[in-house]
N, C-alpha and C positions, 0 to 999 in steps of 0.2 A: 442557565448553565454558565460555566466559566471555562475558558480555554487557556491552558498553560503552554507557553512557548519557550523552548530551549533557544535563547537568544544568542548563544555563543557557538552553536553548531552549524556547520556548513562553510563552504568556501568564501561566502560573502558576508559572514557574520562580523560584527552585529549590525552593520549599516542596513543591509537589505532585509534582514529579519525584522528589525525594528520598523522599517518602512511598511512592510507587509502587515505587521501587527497593528500599526496605527490605522491603516486603511481598512483593515478588517473590523476594528472596533467601530469605526465610523460607518462602515457599510452594513454590518450585521447587527450593530448595537449590542454587542456582547462584551462582558467584562473580560479583559485580557491580563494575564500575569506573565511578565517577561522575567525569565530566570537567567541570571548571569552577573557579571561584574557591575555592581551598582553605579560606580563612577562613570564607566564607559557608556552604560545604557542611559543614564541621565543626560549625558552630553549629546547622545543621539536624539533623545526626545526633545531637547531644547530647540533643535532645528525645525521642529514641526509646530512650534508655537503652543497654544493651549490644546492639550490633549486630554479628553475625558474618557474614563473607562479603562485606562491602561495603568497597571501597577507594576512595581519592580520587586522581585524577591531575590535577594543577594545570594550568589553562589561564587565562592572564591576560586574554584578550580574548573578546568576545561579538559575534556577528553579529546585528544587529537584523532584525526582520521586514521593515522597509521599505528595507533596503539592497540595492543592485544585487548579485546573487549573484556573478557573475564577478569584479567589482572587489573585493568584500568578501573573497573567498577569497584573492586575491592580497595584499591590503593587511593582512589579519589572519591570518597564518599560525599564530598561537598562540590562535586562537579555539577554543571548545569543539567546534564542528562539525568543523573541520579537524583538530584534535588527535585527536578521536575516530575519524575516518576513517583517519588515519595509524596509529593503534593496531591497526586491523583488518589492516593490511598486514603486521604483525609476526607474527601467528598465524593459522593457517587455521581454527581452531575458535572464532573470535570473531565476534560480531555487534554491530551498532550500532543503537541506538534513539534517535531524535531527534524532538522536537516543534518544532524550530526552523525557520529559514528553509529552505523546501523547495528553492528554486533553488540555495541555497548547498550543501545536501547533495548535490544532483545534480552541481554543478560540482566539488566536492571529491572526490566519488566517481569521476568521470571522470578527474580529474587524478592522484589518488594510487593508485587501485585499477585503473583502466582497465576496459574493457568486454570481454565475451566476443567471441571471433572472429566477425566478420560482423555485429556489433551496433554501428551507428554511434552510437546514443543509448540510454541506459537508459530504461525507461518505468515509471511508477507504476501498479501493478496492485492495485486495491482490490476486495475481495469485498463484494457487496451481497446482502442477503436478498431472495429473490424468491418467487413463488408455490410452493405445495406444500413449503414449508420447505427449499427448495434454494438454491443460490448461483450468482451470475453475477459474473464478473470484468470490471470496466471498466478498460481500458487505452488511452490514457494518461489518468491522472486529474489531471494538472496539472504534470507535469515538463517537458513540451515544448509551449509555446504554439503555435509555428509548426512545422509538420511537412511533409514530402514524402511522396508515396504510398508510397515504399519503406520509410519509417520505420514506417508503419502496418502493413505486411506483417510486418516484424520484430516489432512489438509483438504481433501476432496469434500468431506462432510462439512467442514467449516465454510468453504467457499460456496457450496450449494445452499447452505442456510443464508449466507449473505445475499446471494443472487435472488433467492426467494423473498427475502425480507426487504431489500432495498430496490431491486429492479422488478419485483412482482412477477418473477418467472415461476410458472406452476411446476414445471418439470425440468430443472436445469440439466442440460446435457453435459456429462463429464467425460473428458477425453484424457488419455495418458500420453504425454509428450514422448515421441519416439522417433526412430530413424526410418520408420515405415509403418504402414497401416496393419500389416499382417500380424496375427497373434504369434508369439514366439520371437518377434524381432527385439533387438535392443541388447542391453547389458544385463548383468545379473539382477540389478535393482528393478528394472522395468519388467523383466520376465517374471520375477517373483511377485511384483505388485499387481500385475494383470489379473490373475485369478482371485486375488483378494478384493479387487474392485468389482469383479463379476459377482462375488458373493455378497458384497455390501448392499445395503438398502439405498442404492443410488441409481440414477438414470445413466448408467455407464454405457458409452457407445463404442468403446475400444480405443485402439491406438490412434493418435493424431500425428501425422507427419509434420515436421517443423514448417514446411512450405505451405501448409494448410491452416496454420494458426490464425492468420489474418483473413482467412476466408469465411470465418464465422461458423465453422462446422460444429463447434462446441461452445457452451456457455462458460465452462470451467476447464482450464488446462492445468493438469496437476503434474508436478515434476519436483526434483530436488532443487535446493537453492542454487547450486552450482550451474545447472543447466538453465534454470529460469533466469538467473542474472545474465548469463551469456546471451540468451535470447533477447532480453531487453536491451543490452548494450549494443548488440549487433544491429537491432532495429533502429536504435537511436542514431548510431553512426551512419546507417544507410540513409535515413531521413536527412541528416545534415549534408551528406554528399549529394543527394537528389536536389536539394535547394541550391547548392553551390553550382551544380551543372545547369540547372534551370536559369539561374541568374545570369550565368555566362552566355547561355543560348539566347535569352531575351535581349541582351545588350549587344548582340552581334552587329546589327545594322539598323537603319531607320525603320525598315519594314517590320523587323522582329520587335522593335521597341513599341511600335504602334499596336502590334498584336498583343504584346504583353500588357499594355495599358488597357486594352479592351477586356482582357482576361483577368485583370487585377481583382475584381470582386470575388470571382470564383476561386482564384488562387489564395486569397486571404481566408476564405472559408475553409479550404483544404489545410492551410497552415494552422488554423486554430484547432482543427481536428487532430493534427499530428503533433501539436505542441504539448509536451509533458506538463508544462507549467499551468496549462488550462485545467488539469485534473488535480493539481495540488499535491497529492501524495497517496500512499497506499496504507491500508489498515493492517496493523499487526493482529491478525485474527487468532483467537484462542486465549488471549489474556483476560484477566478479570479487570479490565479497564480499557478505555478507548485511547489507543496510541496510533498516531498517524506519522508514517515515515516518509520524509521528503527526499528528493534528489539532493545530493551534496552540492550541486551547482544552483540550487534554488535561489531565485531572486524574489523581490517583493510580490509579484503576481502569483507565484507558486505558493508562497506562504498565505496569501489572501485566500486562495482556493483551498488550501489545506485546512484552514479554519472552517470553511464551509463543509468540507468532508467530515470533519470532527463534529460539527454541530448536527449534521444529519444523522450520524451514527448514534449520538447520544439521544437525540429526540425520537429516533425510531427504535431505541432500546435494543440495539444489536447485541450487546454483551449479555443483557438479561435474557433475551430470547435464546441465545446460544446455550446459556447455562440451563435454562428450562428444558430444552430439547435433549441435551446431552444427559442431564440428570434423569429424565424420564426414560431414556433408552437404557441407562445403566440399571435402573430399577427393574425394567422388563427382562434384562439379561439375567439379573439375579434370581428372578422368578421363572427363568427358562421359558419366557413367553416370546412370541414373534416381536421383533423390533420394528417400530414404526417411526414416522416423522420424515422420512426421506423417500418420497414416492419414486418408483421407477418409471412411471409414465405409461401411457397407453401402449399396449402390445409388448411391454417389457416383462 
């Protein structure tokens, strides 16, 4: 397989993006295609000496983080994001990694790759570390700010498939992000979505209060992109504040410094669990192609791990499996047969 990387997207492009790409090529022995300004990218590559397995595909334009996604994709057809997405369309065993404008990646993906049958919008599914060293997928994490109830049901189905395929969960528990656990809580969107999730062929466990997300009560947390992105950004800010407070407390006096030194291995393990760069990025689920969305502040380590995420998704045929399941369900609906493929689990 081959990984295409938007080398011009992100706050630290192209230096950190190129660094991550080079290390990824050497670590995973995968061919990498860097998309962006050829002159700048060659200058960055020269600092790494002899680099094998990394090619450059020139793109003359860049979509900035503050540009309107739909407009930018149309006006900048030779941007690194758009060119990268178009390269995916040429080969089935390619994947794209980008830390650039998320909305532009979503818009370009829909325009040039299209979505899986019965998927009106792709959703960003991001894995979060939760209690007992397990994982929860939050979807949508920012790809679709305004959603309809039907969109959230599709997101739940996409994430359930992913958790079954990649994490081998037999009955992924699906929860609806809300301001309380009781049925009837929330705004119009969540109140209308609740009964649809109840009727869907999913292991729906009901509403999940935001305070319980990291408790591991559900394997999938479904929400609109506005709420999901807020959840992630608040969590990220709290983690940064926590480490700032901890650093200050550990360096208070000699005794606390000694205690901190003794706890260092455990604290380093916790830091790795809470570091978004360890997980690389989030898959844009529902597209006819593997697209990994990275944090805008991604540095080399995050790009390295995003390449790993892309490789795993391609090798485990996540897109193909999603297409097969959704197509089979649509055929059964057309024949008015019971829809299968998403088990509700024991007792449901």
